N, C-alpha and C positions, 0 to 999 in steps of 0.2 A: 904780320900773319904768316909769313913764309915758313916760320918754324913751328906753327901749329896748324896741321891740316885736318887732323881727326880728333874728335872728342866723343865719348859715349853720351848719348842723349837717350835716357831711359823712358820707356812708355808704359804708364800704368792707367787704369780706369777704376775698377772697383777694388777696394781693399776692405774686406769683411772682418768682423771680430773673430778672434782665434777659434772659438768654438762653433762657428757658423758652418752650416752645410752649404758648400759652393755649388752653383750650377755647372753644367758641362762646359759653358762658355769660357774660353781662355782669357776673357777680359776680367774675370774674377780672380782675386788673389787673397790668400789668408794673411791676416795681420801678422801672424807668427812668421810666415815667410818673408813678409816686408821687413820685420825686425831683423831677421837674420841677414838679409841682403844689405840693409843700411849699416848694420854693425860690421859686415865684411868690408864695405866701402871704407868705413873709418879706419879699420885695422890695416887696410892696404895703403892708406895714405891719400885717399881721394878727397878732394875739396869740392863741395857742391857750389855751383855758381848759377846765376840767373841770366836772363837775356840782356839785361842792362849791362852786366859785366861783360857778357860776350861782345856786345857792341863796343865797349871800351877796348877789348882786346883786339877786335877788328881794326879799330882806329888807332891802335898802338899807343893808347893813353895809359895803359897799365900792362904789365907783363902777366901772362897767364900763371895760375898755380901750376906746380909740377905735374899734378895729376887731376885736371879738372873733370867734372862730371855734371850733367844737368839731369835732374829728376823732373819729369813732366807727368801730370796727372790730368787726364782728359775729363771734361764735362762738368766738374764741380759738384760731385755728389756729396751731400751733407754728411752721411754716415762715414764715408771714406775720409774726408778731411778731419772730422772729429777724431777718427781712429788714429790717424798718422801724425796728427800734430804733436802729441807728447813724445812720440818716438823721435820726430825730427828735432824737437827742442832738446831732448836728452842728449842727442848725438851732436848738437851744434850744427845742424844741417838745415837746408832750405829746399823748397820745391816750387815748381812753377805749375800753376793750375790754368788749363785752358777752359774758359767759361763760355757757356752757351747763354748769351744775355737774355734772349727771348724767353728762357725758361727759369730765370732767377726766381726763387721762392715757389716754384711750381715743380713739374715732373718732366722726365725725359720722354717727351711725347714722340720723339722720332723712333723710339723702340716699339712700334706698333705691332711687331711680330710677336713680341713677348706678351704673356698674360699679366706680368707684374711690372709696374712702373716704379722708378726710384726718385726720391726727392733731391732736387737741386738746392743748394744753400740759398738763403734769402739775402736781401741787400744789406741788412745789418751785419750779417756774418762776413760778407765780402769786406765791408769796411773794417771790421774787427780783425779778421785774419790777415788783411793786407799789412797790418802793423806787427805781425808776428813772423812766422817762418815761411809764409806764402807770398808769392807775387802772382798776380792775375794777368793773363794775356787773353786774346780773343780765340774762340773756337767757333766763331761766326754767330749770327743772331739766332738762327733756327736749326742749325746742324744740317743744312741742305748740301747736296752735291753741288759744289760751286762751279764746276765746269759746264754744268747744264744751264747756268744762268748767264744773262747778258745785260748790258746796260744798266738801268737804274736798279734792277733787282739784285745784280751782283754788287753794285755799289753799296746798296743798303746793307747787305750782309756783312761787308768788311768794314764799313765806316761806322754804322750805327753801334755795332758791338764795341768797337774801339772807343767811341765817345762815351758810351754808357759806363764802361769800366773806369775810364779816366775820371768821370764825374763822381763815381762811387769811392774811388781810392785816393783821388788827388795825385795820382802818379801817371806818368806817360806810359802808354802801351806801344811797344815796338815790335810785337810778334803776333802772328796768327797761326794757330795749329789747324791744318786743313781737316775738316771733317772727312772721315773715311780715307784720309790721305789723298783726297781727289783734288787735282789741280791741273792746269795746263797754262800755256803762255799768256793767255787772256787774263786768267786769275792772278798770275804773278804780277802782271802789269797793273792790275787793279789794286793790289797790295802796295806796289810802289807809289801809285798815285795817292793812295790814302795816307801815306807817311809811314808805313811799316819798314822795318829793317830786315825782318826774317820771316820766312814762311817754313813751317815745320811739317814734314810729311811722315811716312812710315818707310817706304823704300825710296830709292832715288837712282837716277841713271849716272850720277857723277862719280868720279873715282875716289874723291875724298869727301868726308862728311861736310866739311866747311867750304867746299869748292863753290857752290852756289848758295848765297845766303837765303834764297827763296825756295830752296829745295834741300832742307837739312834732313838727313836720314836719321831715323831713331832705331833703338834696339827694343824689340818687342819682348817684354818680360812676361813669361808664362807661369802659371800656378805650379806646374810640375817641375820647374827648373831646379835642379840641385844648386847648392852654392858653388860647386865646381863648374857647372854649366853656366851659371850667372857670371862668374868671374871670367870664364872664357869668352862670353859674349861681349865684355866690355874691354877685353885685352886689345893692345895695339895691333897684333897680328890678325885678330878676328875682324876688326874694323877695316884693315887693309884688304883682307880677303873679300869682305862684302863689296868694297869698292872695285876690287879686281873682277868680281862677278857682276858688278853693276846692279846690285839689288839691295 
């Protein structure tokens, strides 16, 4: 691992059809923009990996690709995954989906401030998609602020979601993406106790992306990012700069 300290981990949420009118919320991105970004990744020689592969790289079982990148998509929105699947398949790429298991087949009930709710994929699609270009990891059971929970409540959030995804996909789950990026030392320890290898946040206090496996920093992709801005955000010097600034 000494030779691989940083890796761009991209953060997406909603990816809407190309002609859709997007809300002001930066978590919404046009499919046209996503197509341009993933095409740019391929053209620049980036190889998408998942967290199973990252664990193998940590354990020095395999050598990392020359230019690895991880695409993460939070929440498991049905429309988003339907939209991006053909794009990923066309490019020979993969993505990691952070799934809120308590909302499988229902709606994102943590977005109570919004007037509109969005559908989460159902169990059948989790099984189907897990055989395609997606791997599923935990985004907790109910999308709660984990640092506010203790004892059995915290344990339920991190263990039940892991177990549910493993039952649906038949594949081990080694990663939890923190809802809201919220975590503390107690949450990290709960992840270790539950058998996770990685905890994924938004910002981090570490110098390097891979320095603390339970505090992996991500790149926030915004809907107005030009391709130039997007490529700058995933460049080695920018990842170094973010670590230098500790954010």
